[in-house]
Gaussian input, Z-matrix of N, CA and C with variables (Angstrom, degrees):
# hf/3-21g

backbone

0 1
 N
 C     1     B1
 C     2     B2     1     A1
 N     3     B3     2     A2     1     D1
 C     4     B4     3     A3     2     D2
 C     5     B5     4     A4     3     D3
 N     6     B6     5     A5     4     D4
 C     7     B7     6     A6     5     D5
 C     8     B8     7     A7     6     D6
 N     9     B9     8     A8     7     D7
 C    10    B10     9     A9     8     D8
 C    11    B11    10    A10     9     D9
 N    12    B12    11    A11    10    D10
 C    13    B13    12    A12    11    D11
 C    14    B14    13    A13    12    D12
 N    15    B15    14    A14    13    D13
 C    16    B16    15    A15    14    D14
 C    17    B17    16    A16    15    D15
 N    18    B18    17    A17    16    D16
 C    19    B19    18    A18    17    D17
 C    20    B20    19    A19    18    D18
 N    21    B21    20    A20    19    D19
 C    22    B22    21    A21    20    D20
 C    23    B23    22    A22    21    D21
 N    24    B24    23    A23    22    D22
 C    25    B25    24    A24    23    D23
 C    26    B26    25    A25    24    D24
 N    27    B27    26    A26    25    D25
 C    28    B28    27    A27    26    D26
 C    29    B29    28    A28    27    D27
 N    30    B30    29    A29    28    D28
 C    31    B31    30    A30    29    D29
 C    32    B32    31    A31    30    D30
 N    33    B33    32    A32    31    D31
 C    34    B34    33    A33    32    D32
 C    35    B35    34    A34    33    D33
 N    36    B36    35    A35    34    D34
 C    37    B37    36    A36    35    D35
 C    38    B38    37    A37    36    D36
 N    39    B39    38    A38    37    D37
 C    40    B40    39    A39    38    D38
 C    41    B41    40    A40    39    D39
 N    42    B42    41    A41    40    D40
 C    43    B43    42    A42    41    D41
 C    44    B44    43    A43    42    D42
 N    45    B45    44    A44    43    D43
 C    46    B46    45    A45    44    D44
 C    47    B47    46    A46    45    D45
 N    48    B48    47    A47    46    D46
 C    49    B49    48    A48    47    D47
 C    50    B50    49    A49    48    D48
 N    51    B51    50    A50    49    D49
 C    52    B52    51    A51    50    D50
 C    53    B53    52    A52    51    D51
 N    54    B54    53    A53    52    D52
 C    55    B55    54    A54    53    D53
 C    56    B56    55    A55    54    D54
 N    57    B57    56    A56    55    D55
 C    58    B58    57    A57    56    D56
 C    59    B59    58    A58    57    D57
 N    60    B60    59    A59    58    D58
 C    61    B61    60    A60    59    D59
 C    62    B62    61    A61    60    D60
 N    63    B63    62    A62    61    D61
 C    64    B64    63    A63    62    D62
 C    65    B65    64    A64    63    D63
 N    66    B66    65    A65    64    D64
 C    67    B67    66    A66    65    D65
 C    68    B68    67    A67    66    D66
 N    69    B69    68    A68    67    D67
 C    70    B70    69    A69    68    D68
 C    71    B71    70    A70    69    D69
 N    72    B72    71    A71    70    D70
 C    73    B73    72    A72    71    D71
 C    74    B74    73    A73    72    D72
 N    75    B75    74    A74    73    D73
 C    76    B76    75    A75    74    D74
 C    77    B77    76    A76    75    D75
 N    78    B78    77    A77    76    D76
 C    79    B79    78    A78    77    D77
 C    80    B80    79    A79    78    D78
 N    81    B81    80    A80    79    D79
 C    82    B82    81    A81    80    D80
 C    83    B83    82    A82    81    D81
 N    84    B84    83    A83    82    D82
 C    85    B85    84    A84    83    D83
 C    86    B86    85    A85    84    D84
 N    87    B87    86    A86    85    D85
 C    88    B88    87    A87    86    D86
 C    89    B89    88    A88    87    D87
 N    90    B90    89    A89    88    D88
 C    91    B91    90    A90    89    D89
 C    92    B92    91    A91    90    D90
 N    93    B93    92    A92    91    D91
 C    94    B94    93    A93    92    D92
 C    95    B95    94    A94    93    D93
 N    96    B96    95    A95    94    D94
 C    97    B97    96    A96    95    D95
 C    98    B98    97    A97    96    D96
 N    99    B99    98    A98    97    D97
 C   100   B100    99    A99    98    D98
 C   101   B101   100   A100    99    D99
 N   102   B102   101   A101   100   D100
 C   103   B103   102   A102   101   D101
 C   104   B104   103   A103   102   D102
 N   105   B105   104   A104   103   D103
 C   106   B106   105   A105   104   D104
 C   107   B107   106   A106   105   D105
 N   108   B108   107   A107   106   D106
 C   109   B109   108   A108   107   D107
 C   110   B110   109   A109   108   D108
 N   111   B111   110   A110   109   D109
 C   112   B112   111   A111   110   D110
 C   113   B113   112   A112   111   D111
 N   114   B114   113   A113   112   D112
 C   115   B115   114   A114   113   D113
 C   116   B116   115   A115   114   D114
 N   117   B117   116   A116   115   D115
 C   118   B118   117   A117   116   D116
 C   119   B119   118   A118   117   D117
 N   120   B120   119   A119   118   D118
 C   121   B121   120   A120   119   D119
 C   122   B122   121   A121   120   D120
 N   123   B123   122   A122   121   D121
 C   124   B124   123   A123   122   D122
 C   125   B125   124   A124   123   D123
 N   126   B126   125   A125   124   D124
 C   127   B127   126   A126   125   D125
 C   128   B128   127   A127   126   D126
 N   129   B129   128   A128   127   D127
 C   130   B130   129   A129   128   D128
 C   131   B131   130   A130   129   D129
 N   132   B132   131   A131   130   D130
 C   133   B133   132   A132   131   D131
 C   134   B134   133   A133   132   D132
 N   135   B135   134   A134   133   D133
 C   136   B136   135   A135   134   D134
 C   137   B137   136   A136   135   D135
 N   138   B138   137   A137   136   D136
 C   139   B139   138   A138   137   D137
 C   140   B140   139   A139   138   D138
 N   141   B141   140   A140   139   D139
 C   142   B142   141   A141   140   D140
 C   143   B143   142   A142   141   D141
 N   144   B144   143   A143   142   D142
 C   145   B145   144   A144   143   D143
 C   146   B146   145   A145   144   D144
 N   147   B147   146   A146   145   D145
 C   148   B148   147   A147   146   D146
 C   149   B149   148   A148   147   D147
 N   150   B150   149   A149   148   D148
 C   151   B151   150   A150   149   D149
 C   152   B152   151   A151   150   D150
 N   153   B153   152   A152   151   D151
 C   154   B154   153   A153   152   D152
 C   155   B155   154   A154   153   D153
 N   156   B156   155   A155   154   D154
 C   157   B157   156   A156   155   D155
 C   158   B158   157   A157   156   D156
 N   159   B159   158   A158   157   D157
 C   160   B160   159   A159   158   D158
 C   161   B161   160   A160   159   D159
 N   162   B162   161   A161   160   D160
 C   163   B163   162   A162   161   D161
 C   164   B164   163   A163   162   D162
 N   165   B165   164   A164   163   D163
 C   166   B166   165   A165   164   D164
 C   167   B167   166   A166   165   D165
 N   168   B168   167   A167   166   D166
 C   169   B169   168   A168   167   D167
 C   170   B170   169   A169   168   D168
 N   171   B171   170   A170   169   D169
 C   172   B172   171   A171   170   D170
 C   173   B173   172   A172   171   D171
 N   174   B174   173   A173   172   D172
 C   175   B175   174   A174   173   D173
 C   176   B176   175   A175   174   D174
 N   177   B177   176   A176   175   D175
 C   178   B178   177   A177   176   D176
 C   179   B179   178   A178   177   D177
 N   180   B180   179   A179   178   D178
 C   181   B181   180   A180   179   D179
 C   182   B182   181   A181   180   D180
 N   183   B183   182   A182   181   D181
 C   184   B184   183   A183   182   D182
 C   185   B185   184   A184   183   D183
 N   186   B186   185   A185   184   D184
 C   187   B187   186   A186   185   D185
 C   188   B188   187   A187   186   D186
 N   189   B189   188   A188   187   D187
 C   190   B190   189   A189   188   D188
 C   191   B191   190   A190   189   D189
 N   192   B192   191   A191   190   D190
 C   193   B193   192   A192   191   D191
 C   194   B194   193   A193   192   D192
 N   195   B195   194   A194   193   D193
 C   196   B196   195   A195   194   D194
 C   197   B197   196   A196   195   D195
 N   198   B198   197   A197   196   D196
 C   199   B199   198   A198   197   D197
 C   200   B200   199   A199   198   D198
 N   201   B201   200   A200   199   D199
 C   202   B202   201   A201   200   D200
 C   203   B203   202   A202   201   D201
 N   204   B204   203   A203   202   D202
 C   205   B205   204   A204   203   D203
 C   206   B206   205   A205   204   D204
 N   207   B207   206   A206   205   D205
 C   208   B208   207   A207   206   D206
 C   209   B209   208   A208   207   D207
 N   210   B210   209   A209   208   D208
 C   211   B211   210   A210   209   D209
 C   212   B212   211   A211   210   D210
 N   213   B213   212   A212   211   D211
 C   214   B214   213   A213   212   D212
 C   215   B215   214   A214   213   D213
 N   216   B216   215   A215   214   D214
 C   217   B217   216   A216   215   D215
 C   218   B218   217   A217   216   D216
 N   219   B219   218   A218   217   D217
 C   220   B220   219   A219   218   D218
 C   221   B221   220   A220   219   D219
 N   222   B222   221   A221   220   D220
 C   223   B223   222   A222   221   D221
 C   224   B224   223   A223   222   D222
 N   225   B225   224   A224   223   D223
 C   226   B226   225   A225   224   D224
 C   227   B227   226   A226   225   D225
 N   228   B228   227   A227   226   D226
 C   229   B229   228   A228   227   D227
 C   230   B230   229   A229   228   D228
 N   231   B231   230   A230   229   D229
 C   232   B232   231   A231   230   D230
 C   233   B233   232   A232   231   D231
 N   234   B234   233   A233   232   D232
 C   235   B235   234   A234   233   D233
 C   236   B236   235   A235   234   D234
 N   237   B237   236   A236   235   D235
 C   238   B238   237   A237   236   D236
 C   239   B239   238   A238   237   D237
 N   240   B240   239   A239   238   D238
 C   241   B241   240   A240   239   D239
 C   242   B242   241   A241   240   D240
 N   243   B243   242   A242   241   D241
 C   244   B244   243   A243   242   D242
 C   245   B245   244   A244   243   D243
 N   246   B246   245   A245   244   D244
 C   247   B247   246   A246   245   D245
 C   248   B248   247   A247   246   D246
 N   249   B249   248   A248   247   D247
 C   250   B250   249   A249   248   D248
 C   251   B251   250   A250   249   D249
 N   252   B252   251   A251   250   D250
 C   253   B253   252   A252   251   D251
 C   254   B254   253   A253   252   D252
 N   255   B255   254   A254   253   D253
 C   256   B256   255   A255   254   D254
 C   257   B257   256   A256   255   D255
 N   258   B258   257   A257   256   D256
 C   259   B259   258   A258   257   D257
 C   260   B260   259   A259   258   D258
 N   261   B261   260   A260   259   D259
 C   262   B262   261   A261   260   D260
 C   263   B263   262   A262   261   D261
 N   264   B264   263   A263   262   D262
 C   265   B265   264   A264   263   D263
 C   266   B266   265   A265   264   D264
 N   267   B267   266   A266   265   D265
 C   268   B268   267   A267   266   D266
 C   269   B269   268   A268   267   D267
 N   270   B270   269   A269   268   D268
 C   271   B271   270   A270   269   D269
 C   272   B272   271   A271   270   D270
 N   273   B273   272   A272   271   D271
 C   274   B274   273   A273   272   D272
 C   275   B275   274   A274   273   D273
 N   276   B276   275   A275   274   D274
 C   277   B277   276   A276   275   D275
 C   278   B278   277   A277   276   D276
 N   279   B279   278   A278   277   D277
 C   280   B280   279   A279   278   D278
 C   281   B281   280   A280   279   D279
 N   282   B282   281   A281   280   D280
 C   283   B283   282   A282   281   D281
 C   284   B284   283   A283   282   D282
 N   285   B285   284   A284   283   D283
 C   286   B286   285   A285   284   D284
 C   287   B287   286   A286   285   D285
 N   288   B288   287   A287   286   D286
 C   289   B289   288   A288   287   D287
 C   290   B290   289   A289   288   D288
 N   291   B291   290   A290   289   D289
 C   292   B292   291   A291   290   D290
 C   293   B293   292   A292   291   D291
 N   294   B294   293   A293   292   D292
 C   295   B295   294   A294   293   D293
 C   296   B296   295   A295   294   D294
 N   297   B297   296   A296   295   D295
 C   298   B298   297   A297   296   D296
 C   299   B299   298   A298   297   D297
 N   300   B300   299   A299   298   D298
 C   301   B301   300   A300   299   D299
 C   302   B302   301   A301   300   D300
 N   303   B303   302   A302   301   D301
 C   304   B304   303   A303   302   D302
 C   305   B305   304   A304   303   D303
 N   306   B306   305   A305   304   D304
 C   307   B307   306   A306   305   D305
 C   308   B308   307   A307   306   D306
 N   309   B309   308   A308   307   D307
 C   310   B310   309   A309   308   D308
 C   311   B311   310   A310   309   D309
 N   312   B312   311   A311   310   D310
 C   313   B313   312   A312   311   D311
 C   314   B314   313   A313   312   D312

   B1=1.4436
   B2=1.5235
   B3=1.3361
   B4=1.3700
   B5=1.5803
   B6=1.3516
   B7=1.3870
   B8=1.5618
   B9=1.3643
   B10=1.5064
   B11=1.4512
   B12=1.3516
   B13=1.4978
   B14=1.5151
   B15=1.4186
   B16=1.5079
   B17=1.5219
   B18=1.4274
   B19=1.3689
   B20=1.4556
   B21=1.3652
   B22=1.4169
   B23=1.5709
   B24=1.3048
   B25=1.4810
   B26=1.5280
   B27=1.3004
   B28=1.4530
   B29=1.4980
   B30=1.3504
   B31=1.5285
   B32=1.5635
   B33=1.3077
   B34=1.4913
   B35=1.5517
   B36=1.2891
   B37=1.4263
   B38=1.5500
   B39=1.3246
   B40=1.4528
   B41=1.5675
   B42=1.3112
   B43=1.5060
   B44=1.5007
   B45=1.3129
   B46=1.4986
   B47=1.4574
   B48=1.2770
   B49=1.4274
   B50=1.4144
   B51=1.3289
   B52=1.5082
   B53=1.4478
   B54=1.4026
   B55=1.3823
   B56=1.5121
   B57=1.3768
   B58=1.5084
   B59=1.5018
   B60=1.2923
   B61=1.4356
   B62=1.5203
   B63=1.2509
   B64=1.4117
   B65=1.5647
   B66=1.2382
   B67=1.4576
   B68=1.5311
   B69=1.3577
   B70=1.3103
   B71=1.5646
   B72=1.2508
   B73=1.4160
   B74=1.6097
   B75=1.2534
   B76=1.5219
   B77=1.5336
   B78=1.2225
   B79=1.4157
   B80=1.5031
   B81=1.3232
   B82=1.4464
   B83=1.5056
   B84=1.2404
   B85=1.4710
   B86=1.5030
   B87=1.3201
   B88=1.5141
   B89=1.5482
   B90=1.2566
   B91=1.5313
   B92=1.5516
   B93=1.2791
   B94=1.4615
   B95=1.5703
   B96=1.1895
   B97=1.5260
   B98=1.5319
   B99=1.2919
   B100=1.4588
   B101=1.5001
   B102=1.2981
   B103=1.5044
   B104=1.5373
   B105=1.3379
   B106=1.4401
   B107=1.5358
   B108=1.3162
   B109=1.4747
   B110=1.5061
   B111=1.2512
   B112=1.4577
   B113=1.4929
   B114=1.4033
   B115=1.5006
   B116=1.4787
   B117=1.3971
   B118=1.3986
   B119=1.5909
   B120=1.2797
   B121=1.5160
   B122=1.5503
   B123=1.2178
   B124=1.4637
   B125=1.5115
   B126=1.2528
   B127=1.6065
   B128=1.4733
   B129=1.3047
   B130=1.5610
   B131=1.5113
   B132=1.2137
   B133=1.4686
   B134=1.4437
   B135=1.3083
   B136=1.4580
   B137=1.5958
   B138=1.3348
   B139=1.4498
   B140=1.5934
   B141=1.2557
   B142=1.4652
   B143=1.5257
   B144=1.3306
   B145=1.5065
   B146=1.4180
   B147=1.2960
   B148=1.5291
   B149=1.5525
   B150=1.3027
   B151=1.5244
   B152=1.4711
   B153=1.2316
   B154=1.4653
   B155=1.5932
   B156=1.3599
   B157=1.4737
   B158=1.5566
   B159=1.2824
   B160=1.4619
   B161=1.5810
   B162=1.3040
   B163=1.4539
   B164=1.5632
   B165=1.3514
   B166=1.4539
   B167=1.5119
   B168=1.2812
   B169=1.5167
   B170=1.5640
   B171=1.2943
   B172=1.4170
   B173=1.6619
   B174=1.2337
   B175=1.4718
   B176=1.5173
   B177=1.2699
   B178=1.4703
   B179=1.4748
   B180=1.4091
   B181=1.4610
   B182=1.5666
   B183=1.2864
   B184=1.4874
   B185=1.4762
   B186=1.3880
   B187=1.4346
   B188=1.5336
   B189=1.3961
   B190=1.5141
   B191=1.3911
   B192=1.3657
   B193=1.4123
   B194=1.5428
   B195=1.2389
   B196=1.6425
   B197=1.4609
   B198=1.2243
   B199=1.5347
   B200=1.4868
   B201=1.3337
   B202=1.5435
   B203=1.4692
   B204=1.3092
   B205=1.4523
   B206=1.5690
   B207=1.2485
   B208=1.4483
   B209=1.4991
   B210=1.3182
   B211=1.5167
   B212=1.4882
   B213=1.3826
   B214=1.4718
   B215=1.4695
   B216=1.3706
   B217=1.4805
   B218=1.4659
   B219=1.3964
   B220=1.3747
   B221=1.5574
   B222=1.2177
   B223=1.5358
   B224=1.4401
   B225=1.3913
   B226=1.4749
   B227=1.5155
   B228=1.3360
   B229=1.4543
   B230=1.5405
   B231=1.2690
   B232=1.5272
   B233=1.5024
   B234=1.3776
   B235=1.4324
   B236=1.5765
   B237=1.4175
   B238=1.4458
   B239=1.4654
   B240=1.3030
   B241=1.4659
   B242=1.4675
   B243=1.3380
   B244=1.4672
   B245=1.5390
   B246=1.3242
   B247=1.4495
   B248=1.4704
   B249=1.3085
   B250=1.4470
   B251=1.5483
   B252=1.3535
   B253=1.4849
   B254=1.6121
   B255=1.2824
   B256=1.4292
   B257=1.5888
   B258=1.3246
   B259=1.3727
   B260=1.5005
   B261=1.3883
   B262=1.4942
   B263=1.5228
   B264=1.3247
   B265=1.4432
   B266=1.6699
   B267=1.2563
   B268=1.4076
   B269=1.5597
   B270=1.3368
   B271=1.4886
   B272=1.5193
   B273=1.3809
   B274=1.4968
   B275=1.5739
   B276=1.3679
   B277=1.5022
   B278=1.5347
   B279=1.3048
   B280=1.4905
   B281=1.5551
   B282=1.3366
   B283=1.5494
   B284=1.5006
   B285=1.3599
   B286=1.4439
   B287=1.5713
   B288=1.3621
   B289=1.4717
   B290=1.5277
   B291=1.3582
   B292=1.4859
   B293=1.5251
   B294=1.3384
   B295=1.5003
   B296=1.5398
   B297=1.3660
   B298=1.5010
   B299=1.5381
   B300=1.3173
   B301=1.4834
   B302=1.5858
   B303=1.2628
   B304=1.4451
   B305=1.5052
   B306=1.3151
   B307=1.4977
   B308=1.4781
   B309=1.2651
   B310=1.4339
   B311=1.6090
   B312=1.2747
   B313=1.5826
   B314=1.4460
   A1=110.51
   A2=116.11
   A3=123.45
   A4=110.80
   A5=120.35
   A6=120.54
   A7=116.37
   A8=115.24
   A9=123.11
   A10=107.35
   A11=123.44
   A12=124.60
   A13=108.16
   A14=115.32
   A15=118.68
   A16=104.55
   A17=111.63
   A18=118.11
   A19=117.29
   A20=119.24
   A21=125.49
   A22=114.56
   A23=116.74
   A24=124.26
   A25=107.08
   A26=113.83
   A27=118.00
   A28=111.09
   A29=116.35
   A30=125.58
   A31=109.61
   A32=115.82
   A33=118.19
   A34=113.86
   A35=115.37
   A36=116.53
   A37=113.49
   A38=115.86
   A39=124.99
   A40=109.31
   A41=116.45
   A42=122.54
   A43=110.78
   A44=117.12
   A45=120.70
   A46=112.55
   A47=119.11
   A48=124.66
   A49=110.83
   A50=117.11
   A51=125.66
   A52=115.70
   A53=121.05
   A54=118.39
   A55=115.86
   A56=115.19
   A57=117.79
   A58=111.02
   A59=113.92
   A60=118.23
   A61=109.11
   A62=120.85
   A63=126.34
   A64=115.80
   A65=118.17
   A66=126.23
   A67=112.32
   A68=123.12
   A69=122.16
   A70=113.44
   A71=123.59
   A72=123.03
   A73=105.69
   A74=113.98
   A75=117.70
   A76=112.01
   A77=121.93
   A78=126.65
   A79=109.12
   A80=119.11
   A81=121.14
   A82=110.08
   A83=120.81
   A84=124.59
   A85=108.74
   A86=118.07
   A87=118.64
   A88=108.08
   A89=117.74
   A90=119.32
   A91=108.56
   A92=115.20
   A93=121.63
   A94=102.17
   A95=121.93
   A96=120.73
   A97=107.94
   A98=123.70
   A99=121.02
   A100=111.65
   A101=114.84
   A102=118.35
   A103=111.17
   A104=117.65
   A105=119.90
   A106=109.60
   A107=120.23
   A108=119.30
   A109=109.01
   A110=119.26
   A111=122.43
   A112=111.84
   A113=118.26
   A114=122.52
   A115=110.14
   A116=116.14
   A117=120.17
   A118=109.80
   A119=113.24
   A120=119.41
   A121=109.58
   A122=119.05
   A123=121.03
   A124=110.13
   A125=117.25
   A126=119.25
   A127=108.37
   A128=116.32
   A129=116.05
   A130=111.35
   A131=125.15
   A132=121.43
   A133=110.25
   A134=121.08
   A135=125.56
   A136=111.27
   A137=113.00
   A138=116.77
   A139=112.27
   A140=113.08
   A141=117.80
   A142=115.78
   A143=113.93
   A144=116.85
   A145=113.57
   A146=117.45
   A147=120.72
   A148=112.52
   A149=119.10
   A150=123.32
   A151=110.47
   A152=121.34
   A153=122.55
   A154=110.82
   A155=113.86
   A156=117.08
   A157=106.26
   A158=114.86
   A159=118.75
   A160=113.89
   A161=118.69
   A162=123.34
   A163=109.10
   A164=117.91
   A165=120.09
   A166=109.90
   A167=115.47
   A168=119.05
   A169=113.07
   A170=113.42
   A171=121.23
   A172=107.87
   A173=116.12
   A174=121.61
   A175=109.45
   A176=117.36
   A177=118.11
   A178=105.06
   A179=114.82
   A180=117.13
   A181=111.38
   A182=116.75
   A183=117.34
   A184=115.24
   A185=118.82
   A186=120.74
   A187=114.06
   A188=112.03
   A189=114.92
   A190=115.49
   A191=122.19
   A192=124.50
   A193=107.91
   A194=115.10
   A195=120.64
   A196=109.76
   A197=114.70
   A198=122.56
   A199=109.54
   A200=112.94
   A201=119.98
   A202=108.59
   A203=112.74
   A204=121.20
   A205=108.12
   A206=119.60
   A207=123.38
   A208=113.45
   A209=116.69
   A210=120.32
   A211=106.93
   A212=112.43
   A213=122.35
   A214=106.42
   A215=117.58
   A216=128.90
   A217=106.01
   A218=120.79
   A219=127.44
   A220=108.55
   A221=113.91
   A222=115.73
   A223=114.60
   A224=118.17
   A225=118.13
   A226=110.48
   A227=116.79
   A228=122.23
   A229=110.95
   A230=116.76
   A231=119.22
   A232=110.77
   A233=116.07
   A234=114.74
   A235=114.68
   A236=110.35
   A237=114.91
   A238=117.17
   A239=116.06
   A240=116.30
   A241=118.20
   A242=115.57
   A243=118.80
   A244=108.56
   A245=117.67
   A246=119.53
   A247=114.80
   A248=119.88
   A249=127.23
   A250=107.17
   A251=118.70
   A252=121.55
   A253=107.95
   A254=118.39
   A255=121.02
   A256=110.14
   A257=116.80
   A258=120.02
   A259=112.90
   A260=114.22
   A261=121.42
   A262=108.26
   A263=116.13
   A264=119.59
   A265=108.60
   A266=115.48
   A267=118.45
   A268=117.61
   A269=111.04
   A270=115.32
   A271=110.11
   A272=115.08
   A273=116.69
   A274=107.30
   A275=107.06
   A276=117.39
   A277=105.90
   A278=120.70
   A279=122.81
   A280=109.53
   A281=116.17
   A282=120.97
   A283=104.52
   A284=114.37
   A285=122.01
   A286=109.90
   A287=113.20
   A288=117.02
   A289=105.61
   A290=113.91
   A291=119.04
   A292=106.70
   A293=114.54
   A294=117.44
   A295=111.55
   A296=113.26
   A297=118.84
   A298=104.94
   A299=113.23
   A300=123.27
   A301=109.70
   A302=117.00
   A303=120.47
   A304=113.92
   A305=117.61
   A306=122.11
   A307=114.74
   A308=119.02
   A309=121.88
   A310=113.94
   A311=113.23
   A312=111.77
   A313=111.21
   D1=140.68
   D2=179.43
   D3=-78.01
   D4=119.51
   D5=-176.42
   D6=-64.51
   D7=-14.40
   D8=177.51
   D9=-88.61
   D10=-10.60
   D11=179.28
   D12=-120.78
   D13=91.99
   D14=-171.19
   D15=-71.89
   D16=157.40
   D17=176.96
   D18=-62.52
   D19=154.45
   D20=-177.03
   D21=-61.86
   D22=-35.83
   D23=-173.71
   D24=-80.90
   D25=122.19
   D26=177.06
   D27=-59.01
   D28=-42.84
   D29=179.67
   D30=-55.55
   D31=-47.04
   D32=175.22
   D33=-62.56
   D34=-37.23
   D35=-176.82
   D36=-77.01
   D37=-15.71
   D38=-173.14
   D39=-90.07
   D40=-24.36
   D41=-174.84
   D42=-74.84
   D43=115.27
   D44=176.69
   D45=-70.17
   D46=155.96
   D47=177.12
   D48=-97.31
   D49=95.21
   D50=-176.82
   D51=-71.45
   D52=-10.41
   D53=-178.85
   D54=-86.69
   D55=1.09
   D56=-179.83
   D57=-88.65
   D58=155.83
   D59=179.07
   D60=-85.14
   D61=128.24
   D62=-179.78
   D63=-54.16
   D64=135.18
   D65=175.48
   D66=86.05
   D67=3.78
   D68=177.03
   D69=-102.04
   D70=127.79
   D71=-172.89
   D72=-85.30
   D73=90.38
   D74=-179.12
   D75=-75.23
   D76=-24.61
   D77=178.64
   D78=-142.90
   D79=156.12
   D80=-178.89
   D81=-64.26
   D82=-27.82
   D83=179.45
   D84=-60.29
   D85=-39.78
   D86=178.71
   D87=-69.38
   D88=-41.40
   D89=-178.36
   D90=-63.90
   D91=-37.42
   D92=-179.02
   D93=-66.54
   D94=-50.40
   D95=-177.09
   D96=-68.50
   D97=-26.82
   D98=175.94
   D99=-69.98
   D100=-38.33
   D101=178.88
   D102=-69.99
   D103=-37.60
   D104=175.26
   D105=-66.34
   D106=-41.61
   D107=179.40
   D108=-64.66
   D109=-42.30
   D110=-179.29
   D111=-62.88
   D112=-37.05
   D113=178.28
   D114=-68.01
   D115=-38.84
   D116=-177.64
   D117=-70.46
   D118=-39.41
   D119=178.43
   D120=-67.29
   D121=-34.98
   D122=179.92
   D123=-72.59
   D124=-39.81
   D125=177.02
   D126=-67.32
   D127=-42.58
   D128=175.03
   D129=-65.07
   D130=-34.51
   D131=176.63
   D132=-72.05
   D133=-36.72
   D134=174.37
   D135=-55.56
   D136=-38.09
   D137=-176.89
   D138=-90.07
   D139=8.09
   D140=175.78
   D141=92.46
   D142=10.69
   D143=-178.99
   D144=-108.53
   D145=54.58
   D146=-174.51
   D147=-63.87
   D148=-28.70
   D149=179.24
   D150=-109.35
   D151=12.82
   D152=-169.92
   D153=-70.56
   D154=-37.18
   D155=-179.22
   D156=-123.82
   D157=81.54
   D158=-173.45
   D159=-72.60
   D160=-14.11
   D161=-176.03
   D162=-106.95
   D163=12.21
   D164=178.66
   D165=-64.41
   D166=127.03
   D167=174.65
   D168=-163.22
   D169=158.93
   D170=179.20
   D171=-85.08
   D172=146.71
   D173=-176.57
   D174=-144.16
   D175=155.51
   D176=171.20
   D177=-139.76
   D178=142.38
   D179=-176.39
   D180=-93.57
   D181=179.66
   D182=178.47
   D183=-63.65
   D184=-15.08
   D185=177.55
   D186=-92.67
   D187=2.58
   D188=-178.77
   D189=85.83
   D190=12.77
   D191=-175.46
   D192=-93.70
   D193=119.50
   D194=179.09
   D195=-76.54
   D196=136.97
   D197=173.43
   D198=-136.34
   D199=156.50
   D200=168.53
   D201=-108.46
   D202=123.91
   D203=-177.83
   D204=-95.49
   D205=115.34
   D206=177.55
   D207=-80.02
   D208=-33.26
   D209=177.20
   D210=75.24
   D211=-161.68
   D212=-175.45
   D213=-86.39
   D214=144.22
   D215=175.86
   D216=-137.45
   D217=156.91
   D218=178.22
   D219=-73.19
   D220=159.16
   D221=174.25
   D222=-62.77
   D223=-29.62
   D224=179.07
   D225=-72.11
   D226=-33.01
   D227=174.45
   D228=-67.26
   D229=-41.16
   D230=175.16
   D231=-60.78
   D232=-44.76
   D233=-177.73
   D234=-65.40
   D235=-36.61
   D236=175.35
   D237=-66.98
   D238=-38.60
   D239=170.41
   D240=-67.02
   D241=-33.64
   D242=175.25
   D243=-66.24
   D244=-44.17
   D245=176.62
   D246=-59.13
   D247=-39.74
   D248=179.00
   D249=-65.11
   D250=-44.59
   D251=-176.37
   D252=-71.81
   D253=-34.15
   D254=177.25
   D255=-67.14
   D256=-41.55
   D257=175.87
   D258=-60.20
   D259=-47.92
   D260=-177.32
   D261=-60.84
   D262=-33.84
   D263=-173.48
   D264=-73.21
   D265=-27.30
   D266=179.46
   D267=-85.77
   D268=-7.69
   D269=-178.99
   D270=-83.78
   D271=142.04
   D272=177.65
   D273=-60.65
   D274=148.90
   D275=178.49
   D276=-75.43
   D277=126.84
   D278=-179.83
   D279=-66.07
   D280=140.05
   D281=174.94
   D282=-64.84
   D283=139.16
   D284=170.98
   D285=-65.29
   D286=141.12
   D287=-177.02
   D288=-82.08
   D289=139.86
   D290=178.17
   D291=-73.90
   D292=116.95
   D293=-175.45
   D294=-108.58
   D295=15.74
   D296=-177.26
   D297=-91.75
   D298=89.05
   D299=-176.44
   D300=-95.24
   D301=-8.59
   D302=-178.72
   D303=-68.28
   D304=-18.09
   D305=-178.20
   D306=-89.99
   D307=11.65
   D308=-175.64
   D309=-61.77
   D310=133.08
   D311=-173.42
   D312=-89.32

């Protein structure tokens, strides 16, 4: 099975692979999930939420599909995350920087 093409069944995609040793990137999907979890954790820490998502971790299932498990959070943390997402949604999208520097005169 292709790790970039997850299974059709949501239940199959959600089941973690418990037979793997923690911390070893068996597939690139796990490594991708680990980078995403670390990025989220860093942003939460920057905002002062270092312990807001204590169960945050990368996971991979038996099909090689990487996931980020957020785990349990307090209602206050959920409200705060919702407020941050709502604020981000209302902000204008920044224009992409022109990186075509090869046409300098």
